[in-house]
Phi, psi and omega in degrees: 000131182282166178297320179300315181296319178298316181294319180297313179298317180296323181294316178293322179295319178297316178300316180297319180292313182294334180298328182272005177278346180097355177291151177303143184301322181301317181287327177296315179296311181293319180296319177298320179298315180295317180302311183280340170296316178293317179300314179298319179296317180295317181298323181283315188275323185266327184248001177053036177279126185288096175244161172286352188293140176213129183303317183293334181257013177228274183302319182293344180271355182307310181301319181294317180293322178297318179297322180296330178288308186286344180258006182292126179292325180297319185286349173299333180294336184298302179297330179295314180292325176297313179298319179302314181295316181293318180294322178295325176299326182273351190282342182087003180296317183294321179298317179294319177300312182299316183298319184277323183282334174297321177293321183292317185255004184299330183280351179274137177295122187083011186297325179295319179293321177298320177300316179300317182294316180296318178294321178298322178295317178296318177295321180298323181278003180227352180236299184077007179258108186297312182303314181296317182295314182296313181296315182295313179297321179297315181294324184279324193257324187300312179301321181293313182294318180293322179298328182263018170086015179291146174300135185299316182294319179296316182298311184286324179294317178299313182296314184295312182292321181296324179297338181276354181297336181295344181281342182245324180284126181292152003279116184255129178298322180299319180291326176298315181292320178298317179299319179293319182290323181283319171063031177246154180300324181293328181260042176292165179301317181299317179294320178292321176299314179295318181295329183274347188296307181293316176301322178295316177293327176298316178299314178301321178294321177297320178299312182297316180298319179297314182297315182295319179293315179298317180294330178284320181285319181237084184302333184287343182280338181214070184290158175274124179299143183289332185260028180292126180291156181286140179282121180239166175305327179294319178298316179296318179297316180298320179295317179294321179294325179290326181278338187302314180300318180293317178298320178298319179294319179299314180295323180295319183281300185288322180299319180293328178286310186293330181272358178078013180284324183222152172285162177303325179294315178295320179294328178295325175294322176298317179296318179297316178294320179297320179296322177294322179294322177296318178297321178294318180295330178267009179059037178250354185274084177257170178298320180294317179298317180296318180295316179295321180295317179294321180295314180293323177298316181296316180296314181295318179296318179297320178298313182295315184288332175297317177293324176304311184293319177297317180293327177296315178298317179299315182293323180298311181292316180300319180294324184278349171259014175090018185297320182301312182291323179298313182291319178299314180295323180295318180292313182290341180272001178295144181280047180234168170288173179301318178292327176295319177297319179298318178297321178297320178296315180294322177296318177299318179297317179300317181290322177297330180296342176290336190237338183240154175285158181298331183295312180297318181296318180296316186283331184260308189282313186304310180295337181281322184270339183301317179300321179294320179295317178296322180295333178277356175090011179279151176291124185290329177296314178300314180296319182297320178292321174302316179299317180294319178298322178294321180291334180300328179295336183296339179285342184248352184263124177290159006269354185253019179289100188296327179298329178294321179290319180300313184290326179298326182291340182241006180289143169300155186299336182284348177271119180268168178299322180295328176295322179295313181298316179296326182289326185274342183303311178301326182284329172298318178295323176294321177297318178293326175296315177299320177299316179296321180294318178292324177297319183282319181249084184294342180296339176301332179262317191276343186295306183296313176300335181283339184248352185254160175255118177228000000 
């Protein structure tokens, strides 16, 4: 084993150990980088060990790399999309949607759960904020479903899983960050948004199909309420009118990107302004709402960028002690076919999702494995969407499944933690099914980027 391989393994092991000390992830990443920056410098200067490491091209580059992160035009879209999601949460659009669509689908067996999924898809395509989507859907739907006799696990599982669709359906903050980390023309934000659109809708369709089949096989888990009003043209019109503002916002943001009219950064500004107009139209845009939205946007953005800076420092040092080549050689040296290596990467990502947040995995793992995937001749947009689909499961897998914590905070007291875990298991399996389908039919990702101008 070479010195580079020992240092790379030791660096990851140190990060893993320090992660369980309770220190913030950003400081753990940056602290590990500084420790091994000093170690690399000492090995080269004091012991004359031949490493690729050089102080001037690693530790001394921290200020420059940090500046490149905070001055990135692509990353300006992150706080804009966060603000858009939070403001939309305050606008009252989701409440109106729920009220009208429950009447529309109430007569269908499992109709309330289908309503939650459809509203979740619309929210996912207009917010991308997992916490806001899960909490909002939970507050609006759980009391209604439980009141009408829905199985507790089905109700909470549907709500929790649907809220995570925002991480994959564009405009997704995760895809913006992935595009910035990969930094290639093919993996632009627009291409990733286009590539994720069909897989995201596929997941939503799988959720709906599961609910309808389960309600048909086991009628008692999703009964039809006895007092469901009759569906009339007026009911259909009200449901369409309630959905129109959200659909308009989605078309304004995604349409401007896909048609090449605006960059993702410019479109994020359109989305933020549109969300404010929706809140104003619903008479929800008060000074307090605006102040709270800006405060939450600032906190969330600061959290993401702190991890960004720590991961940047970590990546600089890791690259300068030969980490990129060590990992690339290790992956390409596996005794599997190219597709077998790809499956191993996705399996590793899935397992890491049990213990790490998607941000750390995206910032650390994705840039390390992408060169090996490209060397094997795979389409990087397709691989990135597979990677993103795999990370979506991390929101539902304990012990670090954040969607589980979000939903627990708004659950009625009769829903226990075990009900939440039982409820999300089928949806984790559905997510893995969707991942397998995208793996097998790569055109689900590559078709739209191939025909659109972004």
